[in-house]
C-alpha positions, 0 to 999 in steps of 0.5 A: 858940916851940920845935919840942916846943911846936908838936908838943904844940900839934898833938897837942892840935889832934888830941886835941880833934878825936878828942873832938869826933868822940865828941861828935858820935857822942853827939849833943851840941850843942856838938860842932860848936864843939869840932871848929871849935876843934880845926881851929883849932888844927891849922891855927895849929901846921901854919902854925907848924911850917912858918914855923919850917922855913923860917926855920931857918938850914940849911934851904937845905942842907937842901932842896939835895940 
């Protein structure tokens, strides 16, 4: 998976979170489900981003200032 796909997934998760918060303010019943899905998407995107950073070939050079 490319980094641009991971960043798109992260942005989609944050958009879902905003939508869920709006639904929560409007007292809709499914707001908790949307917020839960947004949290899962954000966590997966962050874990993928960390994995991509760690497996990058020049990671040791990046961390060895």
